[in-house]
C-alpha positions as CSV (number, residue, x, y, z in Angstrom):
1,X,67.1,177.5,37.7
2,X,69.5,180.2,35.7
3,X,72.3,181.6,37.7
4,X,71.7,184.9,36.6
5,X,70.2,187.4,39.1
6,X,66.9,188.2,37.1
7,X,66.2,191.4,36.0
8,X,63.2,191.6,38.4
9,X,65.1,190.6,41.5
10,X,67.6,193.3,40.8
11,X,64.8,195.9,40.5
12,X,63.1,194.9,43.6
13,X,66.7,194.9,45.6
14,X,67.4,198.3,44.3
15,X,63.6,199.5,45.0
16,X,63.9,198.1,48.6
17,X,67.5,200.1,49.1
18,X,65.6,203.4,48.1
19,X,62.8,202.6,50.6
20,X,65.3,201.7,53.4
21,X,67.4,205.1,52.5
22,X,64.0,207.3,52.4
23,X,63.1,206.1,55.7
24,X,66.2,205.8,57.7
25,X,68.0,208.6,55.6
26,X,65.3,211.4,54.4
27,X,67.6,213.8,53.0
28,X,70.1,211.4,50.9
29,X,70.9,212.1,47.3
30,X,73.5,209.8,46.3
31,X,74.9,206.3,47.6
32,X,78.0,204.6,45.8
33,X,78.7,201.0,46.2
34,X,82.1,199.6,45.3
35,X,82.5,196.1,47.4
36,X,82.3,193.0,44.7
37,X,79.7,191.2,46.9
38,X,77.3,194.2,47.1
39,X,77.9,194.7,43.4
40,X,76.8,191.3,42.6
41,X,73.7,191.4,45.0
42,X,72.5,194.7,43.5
43,X,73.8,194.5,39.8
44,X,74.2,190.8,39.3
45,X,78.2,190.9,38.4
46,X,81.2,191.4,40.3
47,X,83.5,193.7,37.9
48,X,85.9,196.3,39.2
49,X,83.8,199.5,39.4
50,X,81.2,201.0,41.5
51,X,77.3,201.3,41.3
52,X,76.1,204.8,41.7
53,X,72.2,205.1,43.4
54,X,70.6,208.4,43.1
55,X,67.6,209.2,44.7
56,X,66.1,210.8,41.9
57,X,67.8,209.0,38.9
58,X,68.2,205.4,37.6
59,X,71.0,203.6,38.9
60,X,74.1,203.0,36.8
61,X,76.8,200.4,37.1
62,X,80.0,201.5,36.3
63,X,82.7,198.8,35.2
64,X,86.4,199.4,34.9
65,X,87.6,195.8,34.5
66,X,85.0,193.1,33.5
67,X,82.6,195.5,31.4
68,X,82.2,192.8,28.8
69,X,81.5,190.1,31.2
70,X,79.0,192.4,33.0
71,X,77.3,193.3,29.9
72,X,77.0,189.7,28.9
73,X,76.2,188.2,32.4
74,X,74.0,190.8,34.3
75,X,70.4,191.7,33.6
76,X,71.0,195.4,35.3
77,X,69.4,197.7,32.6
78,X,72.5,200.2,33.0
79,X,76.0,199.2,32.8
80,X,78.8,201.7,31.7
81,X,82.3,201.3,30.8
82,X,84.9,203.4,32.5
83,X,88.7,203.9,32.4
84,X,88.8,205.5,35.8
85,X,86.5,207.8,37.9
86,X,87.4,210.6,35.6
87,X,85.5,209.1,32.9
88,X,82.2,208.7,35.2
89,X,82.2,211.9,36.5
90,X,80.9,213.9,33.6
91,X,77.6,212.2,34.0
92,X,77.1,213.6,37.7
93,X,77.6,217.3,37.0
94,X,76.1,218.0,40.5
95,X,77.5,216.1,43.3
96,X,75.8,216.2,46.4
97,X,77.8,217.4,49.3
98,X,77.2,214.3,51.1
99,X,77.7,210.9,49.8
100,X,76.9,207.3,51.3
101,X,79.3,204.7,51.3
102,X,80.4,201.3,52.6
103,X,82.8,202.5,55.0
104,X,83.6,198.9,55.9
105,X,84.8,198.2,52.5
106,X,86.2,201.5,51.1
107,X,90.0,201.5,51.3
108,X,91.5,205.0,52.3
109,X,93.6,205.3,48.6
110,X,90.4,204.5,46.8
111,X,88.4,207.1,48.7
112,X,90.9,209.5,47.7
113,X,90.8,208.5,44.3
114,X,87.2,208.7,43.9
115,X,87.0,212.1,45.5
116,X,89.2,213.7,43.5
117,X,86.5,213.4,40.6
118,X,83.7,213.3,43.1
119,X,84.2,216.4,45.2
120,X,81.8,215.4,47.6
121,X,82.5,217.1,51.4
122,X,81.3,214.7,53.8
123,X,80.1,210.9,53.7
124,X,78.0,208.6,55.6
125,X,78.0,204.7,56.0
126,X,75.5,202.7,54.5
127,X,76.5,199.1,55.7
128,X,74.1,198.8,58.0
129,X,71.1,199.4,55.5
130,X,72.9,197.0,53.0
131,X,73.2,194.3,55.8
132,X,69.4,195.0,56.5
133,X,68.5,194.6,53.0
134,X,70.3,191.4,52.5
135,X,69.2,189.8,55.6
136,X,65.8,188.6,54.2
137,X,66.2,186.2,51.2
138,X,64.0,185.8,48.4
139,X,62.6,182.6,46.9
140,X,65.3,182.9,44.4
141,X,68.2,183.3,47.1
142,X,66.6,180.3,49.1
143,X,67.0,178.1,46.1
144,X,70.8,178.4,46.0
145,X,71.1,178.5,49.9
146,X,69.0,175.2,49.9
147,X,71.2,173.4,47.3
148,X,74.2,174.4,49.2
149,X,72.6,172.7,52.2
150,X,71.9,169.6,50.4
151,X,75.6,169.1,49.5
152,X,76.4,169.9,53.2
153,X,74.3,167.2,54.2
154,X,75.5,164.6,51.6
155,X,79.1,165.3,52.1
156,X,79.5,165.8,56.2
157,X,76.5,163.1,57.2
158,X,77.8,160.3,54.5
159,X,80.9,161.0,52.5
160,X,83.2,162.0,55.3
161,X,83.0,158.9,57.5
162,X,84.3,156.9,54.4
163,X,87.2,159.1,54.2
164,X,88.4,158.7,57.8
165,X,91.4,156.4,58.2
166,X,94.0,156.0,60.9
167,X,97.4,157.6,60.3
168,X,95.8,160.2,57.7
169,X,96.8,163.9,58.4
170,X,94.4,166.9,58.9
171,X,95.9,168.3,55.7
172,X,95.2,164.7,53.6
173,X,91.8,164.6,55.2
174,X,90.9,168.4,53.9
175,X,92.5,167.6,50.6
176,X,90.5,164.6,49.9
177,X,87.3,166.2,51.2
178,X,87.3,169.2,49.3
179,X,87.3,167.7,45.7
180,X,84.1,165.9,47.0
181,X,82.2,168.9,47.9
182,X,83.1,170.4,44.4
183,X,82.1,167.4,42.7
184,X,78.8,167.5,44.6
185,X,78.2,171.1,43.6
186,X,80.2,173.3,45.8
187,X,81.5,176.6,43.9
188,X,85.0,175.9,45.2
189,X,85.3,179.3,47.7
190,X,83.9,180.6,50.5
191,X,83.3,184.2,51.3
192,X,83.4,186.3,54.5
193,X,82.4,190.1,55.2
194,X,84.6,190.5,58.0
195,X,88.1,192.2,57.2
196,X,91.0,190.3,56.2
197,X,89.7,187.0,56.9
198,X,90.2,184.3,54.2
199,X,89.6,180.3,54.4
200,X,90.1,177.7,51.4
201,X,87.7,175.3,53.5
202,X,87.2,176.1,56.9
203,X,88.4,174.6,60.3
204,X,88.9,171.2,60.6
205,X,90.8,169.3,63.4
206,X,91.9,165.9,65.2
207,X,91.5,165.9,68.9
208,X,92.8,168.9,70.7
209,X,93.8,170.4,67.4
210,X,90.0,171.9,67.3
211,X,90.9,174.0,70.3
212,X,94.0,175.7,69.1
213,X,94.0,179.4,69.3
214,X,93.0,181.4,66.3
215,X,92.1,185.1,65.4
216,X,88.8,183.8,63.5
217,X,85.8,185.1,65.2
218,X,84.2,181.8,65.9
219,X,84.0,179.0,68.9
220,X,86.2,176.5,67.2
221,X,89.8,176.1,67.3
222,X,92.4,175.1,64.5
223,X,96.0,174.7,64.4
224,X,96.3,175.1,60.2
225,X,99.2,174.6,57.7
226,X,101.3,177.1,59.5
227,X,101.6,180.8,61.0
228,X,101.0,181.8,57.2
229,X,97.8,179.7,56.7
230,X,96.2,179.1,60.3
231,X,93.5,177.0,58.6
232,X,92.7,173.9,56.6
233,X,94.5,171.2,57.8
234,X,98.1,170.4,59.6
235,X,100.3,167.9,58.0
236,X,101.9,166.5,61.1
237,X,98.6,165.8,63.1
238,X,97.5,162.4,62.3
239,X,94.2,160.6,62.9
240,X,94.4,158.1,66.0
241,X,91.7,155.7,67.5
242,X,90.1,157.6,70.2
243,X,90.3,161.1,68.3
244,X,87.2,163.3,68.3
245,X,87.1,164.5,64.6
246,X,85.7,168.1,64.3
247,X,84.6,169.6,60.8
248,X,83.4,173.2,60.4
249,X,83.1,174.0,56.5
250,X,81.0,176.2,54.5
251,X,79.3,175.1,51.1
252,X,78.4,177.8,48.5
253,X,76.5,177.5,45.2
254,X,76.1,180.6,43.0
255,X,77.2,182.8,45.8
256,X,74.9,181.5,48.5
257,X,76.5,179.8,51.6
258,X,75.1,177.3,54.3
259,X,77.2,176.4,57.1
260,X,77.3,173.2,59.0
261,X,79.7,171.5,61.8
262,X,80.0,167.8,62.2
263,X,81.7,165.6,64.8
264,X,83.0,162.1,64.5
265,X,84.3,159.6,67.1
266,X,87.0,157.7,65.2
267,X,87.6,154.2,66.1
268,X,85.8,153.9,69.3
269,X,83.0,155.9,71.7
270,X,84.1,159.0,73.6
271,X,83.6,159.1,77.3
272,X,80.1,159.4,78.4
273,X,80.5,162.8,80.0
274,X,81.7,163.9,76.6
275,X,78.7,162.8,75.0
276,X,76.4,164.1,77.3
277,X,78.0,167.6,76.8
278,X,77.9,167.3,73.1
279,X,74.0,166.3,73.6
280,X,73.5,169.3,75.7
281,X,74.9,171.5,72.7
282,X,72.5,169.7,70.4
283,X,69.6,170.4,72.9
284,X,70.6,174.0,72.6
285,X,70.7,174.1,69.1
286,X,66.9,172.5,68.8
287,X,65.8,174.8,71.4
288,X,67.1,178.0,69.6
289,X,65.4,176.4,66.3
290,X,62.0,176.4,68.2
291,X,62.2,180.3,68.7
292,X,63.5,181.2,65.2
293,X,60.1,182.8,64.6
294,X,59.3,186.5,63.0
295,X,58.8,188.7,65.8
296,X,61.2,187.2,68.4
297,X,64.4,189.2,68.6
298,X,68.0,187.8,68.5
299,X,68.7,189.5,71.6
300,X,66.2,187.7,73.4
301,X,66.8,184.5,72.0
302,X,70.6,184.7,72.9
303,X,69.6,185.8,76.6
304,X,67.0,183.2,77.1
305,X,69.3,180.4,76.3
306,X,72.4,181.8,78.3
307,X,70.3,182.5,81.4
308,X,69.1,178.9,81.1
309,X,72.9,177.5,81.4
310,X,74.7,176.4,84.6
311,X,78.0,178.3,85.3
312,X,79.7,174.9,84.9
313,X,78.2,174.3,81.3
314,X,79.2,178.1,80.5
315,X,82.8,177.2,81.2
316,X,84.5,176.7,77.6
317,X,81.2,177.0,75.9
318,X,81.2,178.8,72.6
319,X,85.1,178.5,72.6
320,X,87.9,177.8,75.0
321,X,89.6,179.4,77.8
322,X,89.5,183.2,77.3
323,X,88.4,182.8,73.4
324,X,84.8,182.5,74.0
325,X,82.5,184.2,71.4
326,X,79.5,186.1,72.8
327,X,77.0,184.9,70.2
328,X,75.0,181.4,69.3
329,X,74.6,182.1,65.6
330,X,74.8,184.2,62.7
331,X,73.1,185.3,59.5
332,X,74.5,183.6,56.5
333,X,74.0,184.3,52.7
334,X,76.5,185.7,50.0
335,X,78.9,185.7,53.1
336,X,79.1,183.4,56.0
337,X,78.8,186.0,58.5
338,X,75.9,187.9,57.8
339,X,73.5,190.3,59.8
340,X,72.0,189.8,62.3
341,X,73.7,187.9,64.7
342,X,71.9,185.7,67.6
343,X,73.5,188.2,70.1
344,X,73.1,191.0,72.7
345,X,72.5,194.2,71.0
346,X,70.5,193.0,68.1
347,X,67.1,194.1,69.1
348,X,65.3,193.9,65.9
349,X,62.8,191.7,65.3
350,X,63.3,188.5,63.1
351,X,61.7,188.3,59.8
352,X,60.2,185.4,57.7
353,X,63.1,183.9,55.3
354,X,65.9,185.1,57.4
355,X,68.8,182.4,57.5
356,X,70.8,181.4,60.6
357,X,73.7,179.1,61.1
358,X,72.9,178.1,64.6
359,X,76.4,176.8,66.3
360,X,76.4,175.9,70.2
361,X,79.8,174.2,70.9
362,X,81.8,173.5,74.0
363,X,85.5,173.1,74.3
364,X,86.6,170.3,76.3
365,X,90.3,169.8,77.6
366,X,92.0,166.8,76.1
367,X,89.2,166.0,73.7
368,X,88.4,168.8,71.6
369,X,85.4,170.9,70.4
370,X,82.2,169.2,70.7
371,X,78.6,170.5,69.4
372,X,77.0,171.2,66.5
373,X,76.0,173.5,63.6
374,X,72.9,173.8,61.0
375,X,71.7,176.2,58.9
376,X,68.4,177.5,59.6
377,X,65.3,179.3,57.5
378,X,63.2,181.6,59.9
379,X,59.7,180.6,59.6
380,X,56.2,181.2,61.5
381,X,56.8,177.7,63.1
382,X,60.3,177.9,64.1
383,X,63.9,177.5,62.3
384,X,63.6,175.3,59.5
385,X,66.8,173.0,59.4
386,X,68.0,172.8,55.6
387,X,71.5,171.0,56.3
388,X,70.1,167.9,57.6
389,X,69.3,166.3,61.1
390,X,72.1,164.2,62.1
391,X,73.1,164.9,65.8
392,X,76.6,164.5,64.9
393,X,79.5,162.6,67.1
394,X,79.2,160.0,64.7
395,X,81.0,156.6,65.2
396,X,83.4,155.6,62.5
397,X,84.9,152.3,63.3
């Protein structure tokens, strides 16, 4: 399948945007998209520039840097070069007083430069509308997510056990796993929607390293390389017999991600109690998967699961200590952290072909983070797992 976003796909996305805006903001006149991931989604390329969508006119992609590439690789029908916003402004002699923007992504300096040449007086956010639109994947999008998921299964269930050896450091393990992921088809980078978040690979740890405090909004921990790079793997933590190995990494193909966590017992089995707690997490994943059906709400799924757990199990569930997160899973697509989230407050019903990473995990003092994560597609029969069926805690001898 061609990596280019088909013209028909781009047209459907723009039309869906217009429909959602007409329903939720009936008086809208102009929306402007700046973030490169959303430019990729709506226009099929990632230039430095902006996409202007007007209610009554055709949308135009304006490219400051990367025009030639956008013109070559995108099937979007209207792509124009600009040196600055000043060059685009004459094409919009009547500017609406109210503009719709991605308030989660537009820096203040960019906002001011844009407003200088497009003199609107007020603005509103389109972040939620775009998140809603991106949440339901097309068949074309699912193709790439499933390719990423296949890579995930091969690398974490088959290749990783071959890499683990006594005395290797976390950093060595990460450095050896990464090229295998790329050889299998991983694009080499992963993306997040949350502000100021970057990761070269993901979170991985030997033993209690997987519990180490981090600012990342997820249940796992990670000591990482240093304070400057609190991810990847630490050079001084070495693999020992009896260690739990925790690997939580994303894979992406043509921009689209899958997410998966696998755990391993190195050298010998862990205590039966630890294995039991891990298996409870696997059971929770399977229970969530059964109800990932159109019509069910993320909030009801979250509450049904949480209300069925004992206070003892909830201690250090979805984190460790006071760093427990309040969700069971998250949408995934062009970024790892997409709408909606399996958590309280997300009341809109699920739709077929939404994609979720479901990740029930539990921190265990002296051991590390047990649990599992796989990527599921919402179907009328429940969540269809696309990243493999291993229950994890694989014994590597």
